[in-house]
N, C-alpha and C positions, 0 to 999 in steps of 0.2 A: 624481193618483197619483204616488207617489215612484218614481224610477227605480232600476233594479237596481244600476247602477254596474259597474265592472270586476270581474273574477274575482280569485282569489288572495287577497291581503290586504285585499280590499275590505270585508269584513264588519267587521274591526277598525277600519279607517279610517272607515267610516260611523258606527260607534259613537263614535269620538272626535269626529266632527263633531256628533253629537247631544248629547253631553255638553258640548261647548264651547258649543253653542247654548243649552242650559239655563243655563249660567253667565252668558253675555252677556245673554240676554233677561232674566234675573232681576236682574242688576245695573244694566242700562241701560234696560230697557224694550224692548218689541218694536219700536216705531216708531223709537226712537233707535239701535237696533242696526244694524250694518253687516255684510254678508257677509264683508268683508275682516277684520273683527275676529274673527269666528267662525273663519275660516280660519287666522288667525295663532295663535289659542289652540289649535286642533286640530293645528297643525303641518303644514298642507297649503297648496297654492296656491289662490288665489281660485277659479280655474276648476275645480279638482277638485270643489268643492262642487256645481257644476252637472252633474257626472257622476252625482250621486246624487239631487239635488233640482232641480226646475224653477226655483224662486225662493224667496224668503224665506217666503211664505205656505205653500208646499209643505213647507218645512223645519219650520215650526211645527206644521202639521197632522200630519206624519209623526212628529214628536217625541211629540205627544200620543197618537197611535194606537199606536205601538210601546211606549212606556213604560206606557200604560194596559193594553196587552196583557200586559205583565209583571206588573202589579199584579193583574190578573184571574187569571192563572195561579197566582200566589203564594197568593192568598186561597182559591182552590178547593182547593189542596193543604192549606192550614191548617185549613179547616173540615171536610174530608173525614173526618178521624179523630175528630172530636168526637162525644160521645154523643147528646145531645138538641138540639133546635132552639134552646133558650135558650142553651146553651153555644156553639153555632155563631154565634148572633147576637152574643154578647159578644165572641167572637174577631173577627168581622167589624168591629165598631165599634172595638175596640182596634187592629186592624191599620190601619184608616183613619186614626185619630188619630195612630198611631205614625209615619205617613208625614210628618207635619208636621215632625218633627225628623230622621228618617232620610233623607228626600229633600226637604229644605227648598227648594232651588232649583227642583226640578221642580214642587212644589206651588205655589210662587209664580207660576210661568209658567202653570200650569193655572188657578189661581184668579183671576189678575189679567190677564195678558197675552193669554191665549187668547181671553178674552171681548171683547177690543178688536179682534179680527180679524173684519171683516164677512164675509169668505169663509167662515170657520169657522161663524159664527152663522147665516148665511143659506143656504149651499150645501152644507155638509158633513154627511153622515150619520154620526154618531158611533157606529160599530159596536161598538167596544170598551167605550164608556161604557154602551151598552145591555146588553152582556154583564155588566157590573158590576152593573147594576140587576137582571139576571136571577139573580145570585147571591143577592141579598136576597130576591127572589121565591121562589127554591127553598127558602130557610130558612123562610120564612113558610108555604109550602105544606106542608113537612115537619111544621112545628109543628101545623098543623091536623090532619093525618093522625095524628100522635102523640097528639093530645088535649091538647097542652101549651098551644096558643093557642086562642082562642075560635073556635068553629065558624062564627060569622057574620062573621069577620074579612074585611074588604075588602083583599085582598092588594095590588092595584094602588095603592090609596090609601095603605096602610100603608108600602109600599116607598118611595113618593115622600116621605112624611113623614119616614121614617128618613134617607133620603139628604139631604133638604132640611135637616134639623137638622145633620147632619154637615157639609154644604157651607157652611152659614151660619156655623157655629162655626169651621170651617177658614179661611174668608175673614176673619173677624174677627181670628183669630190672626195671619194673614199681614199684615194691614194695621196691626195694633197694634205699636207700637214697644216697649211696656213688657212685652209677653208676660205678661198678668195671670193666666193660669191654666196649669196643667200639663196637657198633652194626655192623659196616662195617667189622671189624676184625672177629667178631663172625660169621657173615654171611659166610665169606670165610672158616672158620674152620668147620662150619656145612656142607657146600658144600663138603669139602674134606672127611669128615666122611662118608657121604651118597654116594658120587660118588664111593668110594672104594667098598662099599657093593653092589651097584647096578650093577657095571660092573664086579664084581668078581675078580679073581686073575690077570686078564689082566690089562695092564697099563691104566691110566685114560686119554684116548685120547679125544681130543675136550674140549670145555668148558674152554679154557685157557683165560688168560688176567685178 
């Protein structure tokens, strides 16, 4: 668990460290990155980082948990005011794909570097990631209650399929040097693919625009 760090200007300093870590990890890779490089970019002494984080693993995991928490909070606000479940699903998918350009460094760290951490993959319980999946589940459950989605829809399977598609396409985008597709256009295509399956043979009512 990350440390609290000193009071006063500690919150701003901690955020600078996290932002510096995103930049260094995405540029040099997690294993090739040094705490001293992160400290230099953040404008703090090397030892200051250890006031907030136990080690580099702790910094990586804290980075994921806190930034993922921000993403979850943002998407909850964005889908809250939408009318039907199809509209909320489209907003969710668009927001996820928009992160590829809006938070390019963070997404690269999550998609590539985080998966190389044995501590993260084997020991860490990704609370905020599970909350992210819960947002999808909520949309799907709402859709069933509204009569927009099929009544026999398996929510657990559907949410993993939706996230799996977004995750795979995001990873391909991050790893591709040519950037062969536009994230916004890809989001609309992903939405159309899943909306058709979720609603069944009926027309895709709602979620337009």
